VOGU-3710 file (C-alpha; in Angstrom, 3 decimals, decimal comma):
1> menlfgesld> 3,373/33,943/24,563  3,934/30,306/23,553  4,037/28,703/20,129  2,823/25,271/19,011  5,927/23,640/20,488  5,460/25,007/24,012  8,369/27,419/23,552  8,124/30,864/25,092  8,340/33,598/22,461  8,675/37,297/23,076
11> hestatglfa> 7,692/39,837/20,412  11,277/40,494/19,395  12,128/36,820/18,794  8,863/36,293/16,919  9,929/38,995/14,510  13,096/37,060/13,595  10,954/34,098/12,638  11,091/30,373/13,307  13,523/27,894/11,800  13,494/24,120/11,508
21> dviipvpipk> 16,404/21,681/11,459  15,351/19,159/8,837  16,449/15,570/8,150  16,783/15,089/4,398  17,348/11,653/2,748  20,837/12,458/1,406  24,226/11,021/2,500  25,474/14,267/4,072  26,483/14,292/7,772  24,331/17,157/9,036
31> lftykipknl> 20,821/18,541/9,349  19,717/21,457/7,162  18,057/24,576/8,529  14,991/25,953/6,723  12,854/28,971/7,471  9,267/28,308/8,570  6,938/30,673/6,635  4,438/32,580/8,772  1,487/30,888/7,089  2,831/27,439/8,144
41> kddigigyri> 4,059/28,134/11,685  0,833/26,869/13,302  0,770/23,711/11,135  4,262/22,393/11,813  5,844/20,273/14,534  8,642/17,825/15,238  8,261/14,700/13,109  6,121/16,398/10,438  6,751/15,597/6,775  7,522/18,685/4,761
51> ivqfgqkkil> 8,532/19,573/1,186  11,798/21,450/0,778  13,995/22,538/-2,087  17,462/21,007/-1,939  20,036/22,481/-4,268  18,890/24,226/-7,440  16,221/21,829/-8,686  15,632/18,922/-6,318  12,407/18,749/-4,354  12,644/16,359/-1,391
61> tgiiakvhqk> 10,658/15,121/1,573  12,165/16,214/4,879  11,375/15,397/8,484  11,489/18,164/11,076  13,909/17,223/13,874  13,999/20,494/15,795  12,304/23,895/15,826  14,168/27,000/17,031  14,723/30,710/16,423  18,402/30,701/15,370
71> ppaayeakpi> 19,074/31,331/11,659  22,026/29,484/10,085  25,290/31,471/10,055  26,831/29,952/6,918  23,934/30,346/4,465  20,560/31,975/4,013  17,805/29,589/4,983  15,380/28,646/2,222  11,693/28,550/3,154  9,801/25,293/3,703
81> ldvldhhatv> 7,588/24,869/0,643  4,694/22,959/2,196  3,553/20,619/4,968  2,345/17,190/3,858  0,305/16,039/6,868  -1,800/17,482/9,671  0,040/15,288/12,179  3,549/13,999/12,875  4,550/11,023/10,718  7,635/10,345/12,842
91> nplqirfwsw> 7,789/10,636/16,635  10,675/12,007/18,771  11,675/8,497/19,903  12,162/7,489/16,281  14,386/10,495/15,651  16,470/9,526/18,724  16,675/5,982/17,362  17,769/7,248/13,925  20,445/9,421/15,572  21,776/6,472/17,576
101> maeyyccnig> 21,863/4,272/14,463  23,708/6,917/12,428  26,292/7,336/15,193  26,765/3,640/16,012  26,883/2,370/12,408  29,001/5,279/11,097  26,544/6,642/8,551  24,409/9,754/8,142  20,971/10,337/9,619  19,660/11,093/6,107
111> evmnaalpsg> 20,642/7,568/5,044  18,798/6,162/8,084  15,712/8,216/7,201  15,893/6,916/3,625  15,876/3,327/4,910  13,288/3,986/7,621  10,501/5,692/5,672  8,560/3,546/3,185  9,149/4,997/-0,279  5,410/5,674/-0,454
121> lklsseskiq> 5,926/8,361/2,215  8,724/10,058/0,276  7,940/12,528/-2,482  9,421/12,376/-5,949  9,898/15,293/-8,282  9,243/14,768/-11,968  10,467/17,137/-14,689  7,693/18,584/-16,828  7,454/21,296/-19,468  4,916/24,010/-20,230
131> inptfdsdts> 4,683/26,876/-22,750  6,517/29,979/-21,584  3,731/32,573/-20,980  5,945/35,315/-22,473  6,662/33,402/-25,696  5,296/34,811/-28,958  6,167/32,844/-32,100  5,545/35,860/-34,347  8,066/38,106/-32,573  10,561/35,436/-31,479
141> typldereel> 14,176/36,044/-32,532  14,756/32,304/-32,938  12,420/30,387/-35,276  11,240/26,916/-34,234  11,921/23,861/-36,367  9,270/21,299/-37,332  9,765/19,062/-34,276  9,704/22,019/-31,901  6,439/23,184/-33,471  4,950/19,727/-32,854
151> ilqalankge> 5,894/19,949/-29,159  4,351/23,407/-28,911  1,094/22,228/-30,546  0,875/19,276/-28,130  1,468/21,621/-25,187  -1,294/23,946/-26,423  -3,716/20,989/-26,097  -2,375/19,377/-22,910  -1,048/22,320/-20,910  1,940/20,382/-19,565
161> mtfedcqvvl> 3,918/17,270/-20,568  6,634/15,003/-19,188  9,818/14,236/-21,124  8,321/10,799/-21,860  5,216/12,440/-23,365  7,505/14,393/-25,719  9,206/11,176/-26,817  5,800/9,732/-27,778  4,775/12,900/-29,684  7,986/12,928/-31,743
171> giksvhgilk> 8,439/9,144/-31,947  12,108/9,338/-30,898  14,026/8,078/-27,881  15,981/11,190/-26,871  14,320/14,603/-26,686  16,689/16,348/-24,285  18,555/18,190/-27,074  15,311/19,468/-28,611  13,886/20,599/-25,262  17,176/22,281/-24,346
181> smvvkeailv> 16,973/24,233/-27,626  13,379/25,286/-26,836  14,427/26,494/-23,384  17,213/28,598/-24,943  14,647/30,032/-27,396  12,460/30,833/-24,352  9,566/28,850/-25,896  9,061/26,532/-22,902  9,691/26,390/-19,160  10,921/23,262/-17,366
191> feqvkekynp> 9,552/22,731/-13,848  9,526/20,067/-11,167  6,109/18,707/-10,277  5,994/17,094/-6,877  4,033/13,852/-6,708  2,999/11,981/-3,595  3,858/8,305/-4,120  1,327/6,838/-1,698  -2,141/6,350/-3,125  -4,872/5,124/-0,784
201> kvesrvrltk> -7,081/2,330/-2,069  -10,418/3,833/-3,065  -13,637/1,849/-3,446  -16,664/3,092/-5,397  -19,974/2,366/-3,687  -23,624/3,196/-4,283  -26,617/3,659/-2,005  -30,249/4,768/-2,190  -30,612/8,513/-2,052  -32,132/9,867/1,168
211> ryaedknale> -35,585/10,427/-0,371  -36,108/6,804/-1,402  -34,348/5,329/1,629  -36,777/7,096/3,973  -39,988/6,945/1,900  -41,216/3,465/0,971  -44,076/4,848/-1,143  -41,658/6,917/-3,236  -39,600/3,780/-3,900  -42,713/1,820/-4,930
221> gvfqelsskp> -43,462/4,620/-7,399  -39,975/4,143/-8,868  -40,638/0,432/-9,432  -43,880/1,293/-11,285  -41,900/3,650/-13,547  -39,253/0,950/-14,151  -41,761/-1,766/-15,114  -40,911/-1,109/-18,764  -37,174/-0,977/-18,057  -36,295/-4,467/-16,785
231> kqeevllkyl> -32,516/-3,942/-16,733  -32,755/-0,942/-14,410  -35,289/-2,820/-12,290  -32,852/-5,755/-11,952  -30,122/-3,429/-10,696  -32,427/-1,839/-8,100  -33,726/-5,229/-6,938  -30,141/-6,483/-6,579  -29,341/-3,508/-4,352  -32,387/-4,091/-2,116
241> qevpvykkpe> -31,599/-7,813/-1,970  -28,074/-7,080/-0,699  -29,070/-4,061/1,433  -32,536/-4,550/3,037  -32,984/-0,842/3,849  -36,467/-1,118/5,415  -35,536/-3,918/7,799  -32,159/-2,372/8,696  -32,102/1,319/7,647  -28,549/1,786/8,963
251> lntkgleksv> -27,206/-0,524/6,226  -28,004/2,068/3,544  -25,349/4,378/5,011  -22,669/1,778/4,171  -24,206/1,100/0,754  -22,875/-1,516/-1,663  -19,686/-1,851/-3,747  -20,233/-1,113/-7,451  -18,279/-4,278/-8,262  -21,195/-6,390/-6,919
261> fseanlsass> -23,305/-5,404/-9,954  -20,600/-6,192/-12,526  -19,890/-9,536/-10,846  -23,623/-10,346/-11,168  -23,434/-9,447/-14,897  -25,916/-6,591/-14,482  -25,996/-3,670/-16,905  -23,408/-0,961/-16,141  -25,326/1,594/-18,202  -28,542/0,869/-16,247
271> lktlikngil> -26,673/1,477/-12,991  -25,311/4,724/-14,431  -28,868/5,817/-15,416  -30,223/5,144/-11,905  -27,435/7,299/-10,491  -28,057/10,042/-13,061  -31,793/10,063/-12,214  -31,101/10,501/-8,502  -32,457/7,123/-7,378  -29,022/5,803/-6,402
281> eeykiiisrf> -26,006/7,919/-5,494  -22,358/7,070/-5,999  -19,649/7,861/-3,457  -16,082/6,801/-2,785  -14,435/5,598/0,422  -10,841/4,826/1,321  -10,471/1,185/2,345  -7,656/-0,903/3,738  -5,598/-3,118/1,433  -5,766/-5,792/4,121
291> eeeepedvei> -8,799/-7,896/4,892  -10,528/-7,119/8,170  -10,266/-10,218/10,358  -11,762/-10,827/13,755  -9,587/-12,841/16,139  -10,760/-16,379/16,825  -11,153/-17,740/20,315  -7,903/-19,723/20,278  -6,850/-21,289/23,547  -3,084/-21,611/23,999
301> qlsepqyqal> -2,325/-24,742/25,999  1,165/-24,817/27,461  2,918/-28,005/28,470  4,530/-28,118/31,901  8,033/-27,271/30,542  6,553/-24,360/28,568  4,649/-23,088/31,597  7,780/-23,212/33,768  9,780/-21,431/31,061  7,112/-18,702/30,797
311> ksikeqlkek> 7,081/-18,279/34,566  10,872/-17,953/34,641  10,839/-15,431/31,750  8,404/-13,175/33,625  10,417/-13,367/36,832  13,740/-12,608/35,168  12,347/-9,728/33,087  11,551/-7,921/36,319  15,305/-7,522/36,822  16,721/-7,781/33,280
321> ntlllhgitg> 15,813/-5,804/30,156  16,832/-8,602/27,772  16,413/-12,377/28,018  17,620/-15,283/25,891  15,091/-18,110/25,392  17,213/-21,080/24,358  14,690/-23,657/23,178  15,563/-26,650/21,024  13,797/-26,994/17,656  10,180/-28,037/18,123
331> sgkteiyitl> 10,111/-27,106/21,830  7,164/-24,731/21,370  8,695/-21,256/21,633  5,849/-19,782/19,514  3,182/-20,620/22,140  5,273/-18,815/24,765  5,626/-15,823/22,449  1,842/-15,679/21,916  1,161/-15,676/25,651  3,720/-12,911/26,265
341> iqeaiaggsq> 2,288/-10,849/23,381  -1,293/-11,209/24,650  -0,290/-10,041/28,123  1,686/-7,058/26,786  -1,218/-5,903/24,565  -3,679/-6,353/27,429  -1,449/-4,010/29,446  -1,793/-1,300/26,777  1,604/-1,787/25,098  2,635/-2,318/21,493
351> vllllpeial> 4,594/-5,441/20,512  7,109/-6,156/17,754  7,940/-9,718/16,692  11,032/-9,661/14,508  11,665/-12,549/12,093  14,729/-12,931/9,884  13,105/-14,027/6,597  9,891/-13,589/4,640  9,672/-17,396/4,371  9,215/-17,503/8,141
361> tthivgrlrk> 6,771/-14,595/8,057  4,391/-16,231/5,584  4,305/-19,448/7,599  3,713/-17,942/11,030  1,335/-15,114/10,038  -1,695/-17,369/9,500  -1,277/-18,856/12,952  -0,897/-15,483/14,654  -3,714/-13,872/12,649  -6,186/-16,327/14,180
371> vfgssmgvfh> -5,210/-15,094/17,627  -4,812/-11,349/17,006  -6,980/-10,596/13,943  -6,682/-7,178/12,288  -4,882/-5,637/15,266  -1,791/-7,398/13,893  0,206/-5,889/11,039  2,748/-7,594/8,781  5,690/-5,608/7,425  8,337/-6,828/4,992
381> skysdnerve> 9,953/-6,003/1,651  7,630/-8,150/-0,496  4,748/-5,822/0,342  4,031/-2,988/-2,090  4,821/0,609/-1,138  1,133/1,322/-0,565  0,709/-1,712/1,682  3,722/-0,707/3,770  2,401/2,834/4,151  -0,912/1,411/5,392
391> vwngvlsgki> 0,869/-0,643/8,061  2,903/2,456/9,011  -0,284/4,540/9,336  -1,987/1,703/11,230  0,768/1,742/13,863  0,688/5,558/13,919  -3,082/5,661/14,519  -3,059/2,872/17,111  -5,194/0,539/14,972  -2,271/-1,907/14,794
401> tfvvgarssi> -0,822/-2,810/18,180  1,234/-5,850/17,198  3,607/-6,103/14,231  5,255/-9,187/12,735  8,043/-8,199/10,417  11,473/-8,554/8,916  14,373/-6,262/9,867  12,870/-3,075/8,356  9,967/-3,216/10,853  12,199/-1,744/13,594
411> flpfdclglv> 11,659/1,620/11,875  7,861/1,688/12,340  6,418/4,603/14,384  5,969/2,838/17,724  5,195/5,209/20,587  4,488/2,826/23,482  6,464/-0,317/22,709  6,333/-2,724/25,649  7,805/-5,948/24,254  10,205/-6,852/21,441
421> ivdeehessf> 10,692/-10,505/20,473  13,504/-11,472/18,097  12,938/-15,024/16,875  15,853/-17,012/15,394  18,052/-14,234/16,805  21,228/-15,936/15,559  20,282/-15,487/11,898  22,813/-13,709/9,672  19,966/-12,276/7,549  19,254/-9,807/10,367
431> kqydpaprfq> 22,341/-7,975/9,111  21,833/-5,283/6,455  24,889/-5,181/4,164  23,995/-2,632/1,497  23,130/0,212/1,324  23,735/2,195/4,524  22,739/1,984/7,309  24,537/-1,382/7,572  22,751/-2,313/10,772  22,221/-5,515/12,719
441> ardsaimlaw> 18,450/-5,703/13,324  18,732/-7,818/16,491  21,131/-5,379/18,158  19,157/-2,379/16,898  15,924/-3,906/18,237  17,501/-4,202/21,702  18,394/-0,501/21,531  14,898/0,374/20,295  13,402/-1,495/23,266  15,766/0,338/25,655
451> lhqaktvlgs> 14,611/3,717/24,296  10,985/2,694/24,942  11,855/1,148/28,332  10,506/-2,097/26,895  11,633/-5,705/27,406  13,356/-7,871/24,792  13,150/-11,651/24,391  15,677/-13,292/22,041  14,676/-16,782/20,908  16,767/-19,489/19,245
461> atpsfesffn> 17,588/-23,183/19,250  21,188/-22,281/18,377  21,912/-18,836/19,886  24,549/-16,512/18,484  27,735/-16,672/20,534  27,322/-12,981/21,445  23,875/-13,549/22,977  24,946/-16,759/24,741  28,019/-14,946/26,102  25,825/-12,105/27,424
471> artgkygyvg> 23,501/-14,646/29,058  26,382/-16,561/30,688  27,962/-13,357/32,009  24,668/-12,170/33,526  23,972/-9,255/31,179  20,899/-11,077/29,815  18,461/-13,353/31,548  18,464/-16,991/30,395  15,757/-19,658/30,093  16,317/-23,086/28,520
481> ltqrygeaql> 13,716/-25,374/26,903  15,201/-28,830/26,380  12,122/-30,919/25,505  10,154/-31,048/22,269  6,481/-30,142/22,491  3,998/-33,008/22,892  5,049/-36,472/21,707  7,642/-35,247/19,212  11,087/-36,849/19,459  14,458/-35,506/18,388
491> pefqladvli> 15,567/-36,869/14,997  18,169/-39,580/14,477  21,410/-38,353/12,842  23,497/-40,362/10,378  26,645/-39,493/8,427  27,086/-40,530/4,808  30,747/-40,640/3,736  30,716/-39,413/0,135  34,295/-40,530/-0,589  33,673/-44,143/0,507
501> dkkknllkld> 30,481/-44,317/-1,608  32,396/-42,896/-4,558  35,141/-45,539/-4,251  32,515/-48,310/-4,085  30,645/-46,800/-7,053  27,564/-46,280/-4,844  27,307/-42,491/-5,410  24,563/-41,736/-7,942  23,986/-38,186/-9,201  25,711/-36,871/-6,035
511> fsrllresiq> 23,368/-38,832/-3,726  24,840/-41,410/-1,333  23,230/-44,806/-0,977  22,087/-44,002/2,579  20,309/-40,818/1,523  18,689/-42,467/-1,516  17,387/-45,386/0,562  16,057/-43,035/3,262  14,215/-40,930/0,673  12,735/-44,035/-0,962
521> ealskqeqvl> 11,537/-45,342/2,416  9,867/-42,003/3,256  8,136/-41,866/-0,146  6,830/-45,425/0,254  5,202/-44,345/3,544  3,781/-41,195/1,887  6,010/-39,007/4,039  7,858/-35,871/2,979  11,529/-34,999/2,494  13,599/-31,810/2,744
531> ifqnrrgyap> 16,929/-31,518/0,910  19,228/-28,680/1,959  21,950/-27,182/-0,263  22,980/-23,616/0,427  23,768/-22,733/-3,170  21,230/-21,769/-5,808  21,593/-22,256/-9,554  22,361/-25,491/-11,402  26,080/-25,513/-10,634  28,621/-23,039/-9,201
541> yiscedcgwi> 30,275/-22,831/-12,625  30,914/-24,601/-15,923  34,364/-25,582/-17,122  36,066/-26,775/-20,300  37,301/-30,349/-19,817  40,168/-29,836/-22,306  41,735/-26,477/-21,335  40,138/-25,706/-17,944  38,461/-22,440/-19,075  35,888/-21,113/-16,559
551> pecehcdvsl> 33,516/-18,235/-17,492  33,945/-15,175/-15,294  31,882/-12,042/-14,747  32,949/-9,024/-16,815  32,413/-6,719/-13,846  33,386/-8,826/-10,780  36,189/-11,196/-9,777  33,885/-14,232/-9,590  32,904/-17,129/-11,809  29,437/-17,104/-13,345
561> tyhqfseemr> 26,878/-19,475/-11,830  25,234/-21,810/-14,328  21,402/-21,754/-14,380  20,159/-24,569/-16,592  16,453/-23,684/-16,566  17,057/-20,301/-18,216  20,110/-21,575/-20,147  22,304/-18,763/-18,920  25,217/-17,968/-16,651  24,672/-15,304/-13,983
571> chycgfkekv> 26,756/-13,266/-11,566  25,109/-13,334/-8,143  26,891/-10,085/-7,195  26,060/-7,620/-9,979  23,357/-9,429/-11,983  25,416/-9,714/-15,197  24,265/-12,648/-17,343  25,066/-14,245/-20,667  24,015/-17,289/-22,662  25,902/-20,559/-22,245
581> psscpacgss> 28,367/-20,941/-25,153  28,074/-24,008/-27,386  31,863/-24,361/-27,414  34,812/-23,176/-25,340  35,776/-19,588/-26,315  39,395/-20,341/-25,352  40,128/-23,571/-27,256  36,994/-24,336/-29,287  36,265/-27,625/-27,495  32,638/-28,679/-27,147
591> klsavglgte> 33,392/-30,503/-23,868  31,805/-28,048/-21,416  30,605/-29,560/-18,138  28,885/-28,270/-14,999  31,039/-28,382/-11,854  29,584/-28,523/-8,349  26,072/-28,597/-6,950  23,288/-26,029/-6,941  19,640/-26,425/-5,932  18,549/-26,531/-9,572
601> rieesisllf> 20,880/-29,468/-10,328  19,777/-31,336/-7,190  16,135/-30,856/-8,199  16,923/-32,403/-11,599  18,859/-35,317/-10,027  15,993/-36,123/-7,649  13,522/-36,147/-10,536  15,739/-38,693/-12,325  16,305/-40,845/-9,218  12,671/-40,729/-8,045
611> pearvarmdl> 10,533/-40,131/-11,160  7,319/-40,842/-9,235  7,987/-38,080/-6,670  6,590/-34,552/-6,899  9,575/-32,225/-6,468  9,721/-28,454/-5,819  12,550/-26,003/-5,255  12,686/-23,062/-2,836  15,435/-20,525/-3,448  15,766/-16,901/-4,521
621> dttrskygyq> 15,008/-17,811/-8,154  11,681/-19,518/-7,399  10,425/-17,047/-4,780  10,956/-13,681/-6,474  7,234/-13,000/-6,837  5,242/-11,477/-3,992  3,502/-14,728/-3,028  6,214/-17,122/-4,238  7,067/-18,358/-0,728  3,439/-18,674/0,244
631> rlledfgsgn> 2,447/-20,785/-2,775  5,385/-23,166/-2,317  4,723/-23,604/1,388  0,998/-24,119/0,817  1,729/-26,792/-1,816  4,168/-28,536/0,518  1,882/-28,223/3,559  -1,124/-29,634/1,681  0,873/-32,673/0,534  1,083/-31,694/-3,152
641> vdilvgtqmi> 4,888/-31,833/-2,978  6,835/-34,886/-1,779  10,401/-33,513/-1,837  11,337/-29,875/-1,269  14,860/-28,790/-2,268  16,048/-25,475/-0,891  18,681/-23,087/0,365  18,766/-21,784/3,944  15,170/-20,594/3,454  14,039/-24,098/4,420
651> tkgldfdkvt> 16,230/-24,359/7,539  14,022/-22,424/9,931  10,489/-21,884/11,074  8,822/-24,518/8,886  6,515/-26,856/10,791  5,087/-29,708/8,713  3,679/-32,941/10,148  4,827/-35,309/7,411  8,523/-34,386/7,105  10,522/-37,376/8,337
661> vvgvmdadri> 13,746/-37,179/6,305  16,132/-34,244/5,980  19,195/-34,479/3,745  22,169/-32,105/3,992  23,927/-32,384/0,636  27,299/-30,740/1,238  28,069/-30,074/4,901  31,764/-29,470/4,128  31,005/-26,364/2,082  29,428/-24,717/5,160
671> lffpdfrage> 32,053/-25,983/7,605  35,199/-24,994/5,677  34,146/-21,531/4,553  36,932/-18,959/5,237  35,219/-17,131/8,109  35,801/-17,197/11,871  32,073/-17,946/12,268  32,159/-20,973/9,930  31,864/-23,512/12,772  29,130/-21,520/14,512
681> rafqqitqva> 27,135/-21,170/11,273  27,561/-24,859/10,394  26,264/-25,883/13,844  23,316/-23,490/13,497  22,298/-24,356/9,934  22,566/-28,125/10,297  20,768/-28,100/13,670  18,026/-25,821/12,314  17,355/-27,866/9,161  17,493/-31,082/11,216
691> gragrrdkkg> 14,796/-29,588/13,437  12,316/-29,723/10,538  12,238/-33,551/10,777  9,868/-35,548/12,967  7,946/-32,687/14,583  4,950/-34,805/15,601  4,720/-38,454/16,674  6,983/-39,824/13,907  10,713/-39,975/14,583  12,715/-38,075/11,984
701> kviiqtrkpe> 15,980/-38,961/10,291  18,766/-36,550/9,246  21,384/-37,668/6,695  24,506/-35,493/6,431  26,724/-36,037/3,389  30,396/-35,212/4,044  33,950/-36,015/2,977  35,206/-35,448/6,554  33,038/-37,576/8,866  35,702/-37,494/11,597
711> qqifnqifqg> 35,044/-33,797/12,377  34,175/-33,369/16,078  31,436/-30,844/15,312  29,211/-33,587/13,862  29,127/-35,468/17,168  28,354/-32,227/19,008  25,453/-31,525/16,629  24,124/-35,095/17,027  24,186/-34,810/20,832  22,848/-31,248/20,856
721> dfknfylqem> 25,971/-30,333/22,826  25,853/-26,597/22,174  27,565/-25,663/25,436  30,796/-27,621/24,887  30,934/-26,564/21,255  30,556/-22,946/22,424  33,314/-23,260/25,046  35,690/-24,834/22,530  35,088/-22,103/19,921  35,231/-19,285/22,478
731> adrqrffypp> 38,678/-20,329/23,636  39,948/-19,796/20,074  38,129/-16,494/19,731  39,600/-15,145/22,947  43,098/-16,248/21,915  42,903/-14,599/18,474  40,776/-11,564/19,439  37,405/-12,122/17,789  33,862/-11,194/18,930  32,432/-11,182/21,522
741> fvkiikvstr> 35,792/-10,224/23,082  36,370/-7,324/20,671  34,310/-5,100/18,379  35,130/-5,329/14,669  34,869/-2,553/12,091  35,616/-3,201/8,421  36,496/-0,280/6,148  36,300/-0,968/2,407  37,832/1,305/-0,205  36,353/1,077/-3,705
751> hkdyktaeka> 37,286/2,682/-7,015  37,185/1,791/-10,709  40,980/2,326/-10,932  43,055/-0,319/-9,134  45,940/1,999/-8,167  43,625/4,746/-6,881  41,735/2,227/-4,710  45,011/0,823/-3,367  46,515/4,277/-2,648  43,337/5,528/-0,901
761> snslhnlmgd> 43,185/2,372/1,182  46,842/2,718/2,270  46,396/6,415/3,070  43,347/5,748/5,258  45,010/2,754/6,919  48,048/4,824/7,919  45,852/7,609/9,302  43,743/5,105/11,297  46,952/3,803/12,860  47,429/7,227/14,504
771> iqvkkillgp> 44,077/7,116/16,314  44,988/6,782/19,992  42,740/3,932/21,158  43,424/0,317/22,087  43,083/-1,598/18,816  44,466/-4,168/16,380  44,704/-2,930/12,796  44,842/-5,492/9,957  45,360/-4,819/6,253  44,783/-3,236/3,902
781> ekgligkikn> 44,290/-6,334/1,802  42,537/-6,966/-1,486  38,955/-8,024/-0,731  37,956/-11,697/-0,683  36,266/-10,774/-3,963  38,679/-8,194/-5,367  36,300/-6,515/-7,816  32,527/-6,069/-7,779  30,575/-4,009/-10,335  33,829/-2,759/-11,910
791> qyifesiikl> 35,023/-1,397/-8,563  38,320/-2,655/-7,099  38,078/-3,354/-3,374  40,624/-3,106/-0,557  39,749/-3,771/3,061  41,113/-2,871/6,498  39,905/-4,678/9,613  39,945/-2,917/12,996  39,551/-4,889/16,222  38,599/-2,524/19,038
801> dkggnaqaqf> 38,727/-2,964/22,784  35,190/-3,344/24,161  35,936/-1,406/27,335  35,838/2,341/27,920  35,082/4,748/25,095  37,447/3,216/22,509  34,629/2,513/20,028  32,998/5,936/20,230  36,334/7,767/19,964  37,547/5,655/17,030
811> kmelqhllte> 34,293/6,107/15,087  34,292/9,869/15,654  37,916/10,291/14,519  37,350/7,921/11,579  34,522/10,134/10,285  36,881/13,172/10,415  39,571/11,239/8,519  37,122/10,221/5,794  35,964/13,824/5,391  39,597/14,964/5,019
821> llaqkefrsv> 40,425/12,277/2,453  37,316/12,942/0,358  38,276/16,619/0,258  41,511/15,696/-1,570  41,166/15,927/-5,338  42,625/12,482/-6,118  40,231/10,698/-3,699  36,966/12,573/-4,398  35,559/9,731/-6,502  36,659/6,991/-4,058
831> rfivdvdpy> 33,962/5,195/-2,051  34,795/4,529/1,588  32,369/2,045/3,176  32,387/1,628/6,946  30,741/-1,564/8,218  30,363/-1,916/11,990  29,889/-5,520/13,229  30,349/-6,814/9,652  30,343/-10,557/10,416
//
């Protein structure tokens, strides 16, 4: 005898029942075993979504990871409450991927599940109240007060109410005390009502009933009856105009959306009467939130360098699983991607194209949609829960075979992935910092491809040192593209020495003479300009000119960033904000001035310097809305904006014909940041933003403002000399033990009490020192930012040998140490955060 899972069951084992190991979205390092009720055993399988009770009151969505016949030894298994779907929502490969991620990134599989499933696929439980069926007000020992009587009367009418409903009935903010009293008096019961978050989009349609659709004479009789009712006649004529049922009878099956009648200003009551009288019938259908689009017949024409690169990619992928496509900005990597995607889909495989930012996604989607139509899905955080669930279900059903997405798209339910492309693979935004899992999407995508036995192509004009190292050592394949597509030429670079301009009084509103003249020349030719400053807000901070006071966040060890537009100062770490004071709180002086440069201040300066120019700003503040990026890019692409000021959002992926000048406002801030990757990031960001200039037949110009023009890195950027820059940096990394020669793990200890955080950090650090693997242990030190959200932070850095099993052993023993420390009373409220590959 076999069950649904292909497992052989004898009569004796069947009697003991079936059990399921369930993944639950909680930060606990184990699976939980639940009993499968007999009435559900034929409806359950691995990857199914189920409802389970967790603890005393919580109702949660779980995913079945394993089915077996062994009851748990330590506790009595609770029964599964219900099954949510008639099919698996998650496949076994996904569960393997989640397990790998939990192990590699030192977190729990429940945390991975929480990140992986769109919230629309997770259930929520909502507390509600109802009248206790055994309650009798006449015989009750405890009389009800006036407010309790009001609640009871409302319940008699409604049947059940939420806590919020009770607040409305009583007109007060807090009802918990009153409801608690009613529970004690046994007047009401509190229960958890499970609600499915995902709601499909439903469309109301109408069509002719069968009688009139099949009998023309009967329909003519209706028109005779309606001759005295012109409004109903108009509605019926509108339907027949849109749906010619006698020429094409099959169209009546699809009917017509009800909204067509309201848009034509036809009577809603007349439509309702026709439905009531059985002439038209109303029905509902579930429709997609995305427009159905047929692919256009787009011919991809490759230049000779592109064709040779494509040929080499195919050859090398026969031997290698992963390949680095190192193509300079504007070399036409996207056309190569499209060709590879088309061939993979034609071979019956799914494809994932991973992009680091939504800004990139919005720009490239239109181009790809023309080629792939509705078989392509887009997945990123700006989509609503319902939209993300639809993409998830589209991949699950096979309707979507190609996905373009940000880092979260690696969690989609692929079952036959053949190709993964990671564009701009060097981007730091592929790293998830908070909450767990703190994964690197590029590295995770390579693992995902390996699980599917798929191929991975990493693309970049400025590869990460790790990927370039793997290519040079033969682990990855390597293809270089050194020519821009078509007639486009590489831009001309120029340095503007800010200090010299300042001495000569030529610096105006932080703009050098060279940059101002270049912008003016571009505007006179009706060309466009990009200005890059990787700091949002008006200024990094404000300061009192008399006493030096600087406003700081109440909850973090950082200064507040000044935002002039909203007239407030904000913390970019915890969100705390306050109004700008009219005078210095420390000395009373009214001499408060903004210090430093933010995108908002640069936007204002440009408007003063070039009043005739149309200026826009692209940063986190201007793109918070769902279509914020899209609207800005459309305005810029259509020529409605002359100068676009932005943070690193503008450094990649943008392809506009008229951009001829790019200005980098403060290159020193990127270059001298206290991070071993500072040089690498400076090379990448400046090269990427420079690549936005002169992408057609016009030669572009890049102006870099700096106080240190003698820095060697500038010459290497100008010459595109990535290789020598890489060799120079790698020599330092090897000498001082930094990636890619070692693996780094950062362990942060956080607590609201400084001494507790420090003691916990020292205790863990000493215990980690006893782990017998080859390592370098640094710290613990106070974090670069010592306090965030009222939590004091201490950090230890571990550099691990890349060979052997040092990493796996260290991670395993570290998890045991953390469990031991958290079991100690004094450290129970301490947060230990493990970040693998943190930089």
